[in-house]
N, C-alpha and C positions, 0 to 999 in steps of 0.2 A: 659570531654574528655574521646567519645569511645576509649576504644583497639582497636589497628590493629590489625585482626582476617583475616586469608586468606576465611573464608566464614562463614555466618547470621547465626547461631544455631536458628533452628524452635521453639518454643518454644511448642508444642505439643509433642514429642518426640525426644528431643534433637539430629538433625539429619539435618545435613548442607542442608541448598537448592542448590540444583545442578542449575547445566547452565541452564540443559534445561528446571527445571519447574520456573528457572524465567523468561527464554526467551514467557514462555508462558503464564505467570501474564504478563507480560506489553506485547508479542504482542495479548494477549484479548484488553486493551488497546487502541493498533493500532488498529486493525480491526473495532472497535465502533467509532474510527475517520475516515475510513476511511466507516464503515456505512455512520455515518451524511454526511459526505462526498460526497457521492451518493447520498446522495437526493437532492442537488441541483443542479444535473442536470436535473432530469423530468423538477422538480417546475423553473428553470431555461426560462424556454421557456413562462411563464407566467409571473417572473418577471428578468427578462436578469441582474439583478444585480447580482441575483443568480449564475450563469455561475461566473461571477468574482472573485466569491467568492470562487467557486468550485478549479478554479484555485492555489487560492489565496494557501486555505486550502491542495493541490496536489505539492506546490509550500515548506509546510512548514513540508511536511512528511523526506524529508534527516536528516530536521530540530530535528524534533521530535524522529526518529530512535537513532539523537545523543545523542540529551538528554537519553533517557532509559538508553540507552549502556552504558552511562559514571556516571549516576546514578546506574550501575545497578557492574561496577566498583569500586566504591567510597562504596555502601554499600554492597555487597556480598566480592569482592573480597579484600578488604581491602588495597584497592588503588593500586593498578597492574593487570597489564591484559594483554596476548601476543595478536599479532596479531592477534593467529589461533583462538583463544580462541576468543577473540573481533570478529573476524567474522564467528563464528561460534555462537554466541548467537545472533547477529545482522541478523546472515540470520534467527535462528528457530524465533525468532522476526517475520518478517516479513513473516514467510511460518505459522506462528499461525494465524496474522489476515489477510493474504490471507485465511487462510482456513474458519474463520471469515467472510469474507467475499463474499468467494466463496457460503456460506449459505445464505445472502442474498439478493443479484444477483438473484439466482437461484429464491429464492421464489417471490421477485418483477418477473421479466420475467413471471415467470407462474404464475403467482397469481396475478398479478397490472395492469402492463402495458399494458396487451393488444395489444399490436400491438402502444402506442403510443411514444413512444418514434424515433423506424422507420418514419413514417408520420411525426412526424413534422423536421428528420432531409433532410427525401423527400424535402418537401418543399422549405429545407433554400434551399436545390441541385439545386431543380426545380429554385429557386430566381437566383440563379449561376449563371447557366447552359440560363437563359435568360437574363443578362449578358455581357456573356462572348462572346469571340470574336478573329478572326483568327482561329490560333494553340492553342489554349486555349476551343473550343468545340468540337473537337477531343477527349484533355482531359480530360472535363466535362461528356461524352457520355463511357468511360471507367474508372473513375468514380464511375457514377452512375450503371455502368453493375454489377459493384463489389458490388456498399454498398445493392441494389438487394440479391444476392447471403445470405449478411451476414443479410441484415435483416430476410430470406426467413429461419436463422436458430430456430432449438428449445432453450428453455428453459435452459438446460441444459449445451446446446455446445453451447451457449453466455456464461453462467458462466465461463465452465472451456475455455475458450476461453480468458477472461479477468483475473483470476485467471491465468493463463499462462503470461498475459501482467503483472503483481504483478511479480511476480519470476524477468519475464525478464525481467524486470528497478530493482528491488530493488538488485541482485545481485550485482551490480557495487557498489553503494547506499552500500552496507554491506562491501564490500571491501576495500572503502575512507574510509567507517566511523571507522571503525576495525586500518585503516595506524594510523586517527587522537588523536585516546582513546586511546590506547593501550601507558603503559607504564609502565616502569617495576623499581623494588625497589630494592636500593641497599642492598645487603647483608650487617650487621657490625657484625659482629662475636668480 
């Protein structure tokens, strides 16, 4: 049975692993997961099942965040974690994942995409406009105009926008995760 300690000690220098270090470690794994998940978008235009797989992987992100935060609590905090520590850990985990994924998004849109995703979405939007009737036609035209503006963005602007979206959606997830994972261990004096 492992002794209960508030911090796990590193073997190399007998110094405790900080919350930030643990968040970066777990965030790296989350970022790799997000990069794999992102590959399903362009590949999904040739194999539609992969789009469904992308959605499934996306829905699993909060579960994975919960698992990582709970592992952090149990492994590095001796089973106790306050709401603020849980939020900070989970938020930093998502920031680390976002930074890693930002790099992958930038490289993809700068060197590999060459307008592929924009063309694929443009075709889908045109097919939807062809089927639209009544008031939907105007809505589809507005959507097409917005899409054309986004499609003209540079690789860096697209990557920054995606990073902002990740942080925007992951902040409430960090709050919910911290609420679910927080746990106080009573003092037995």
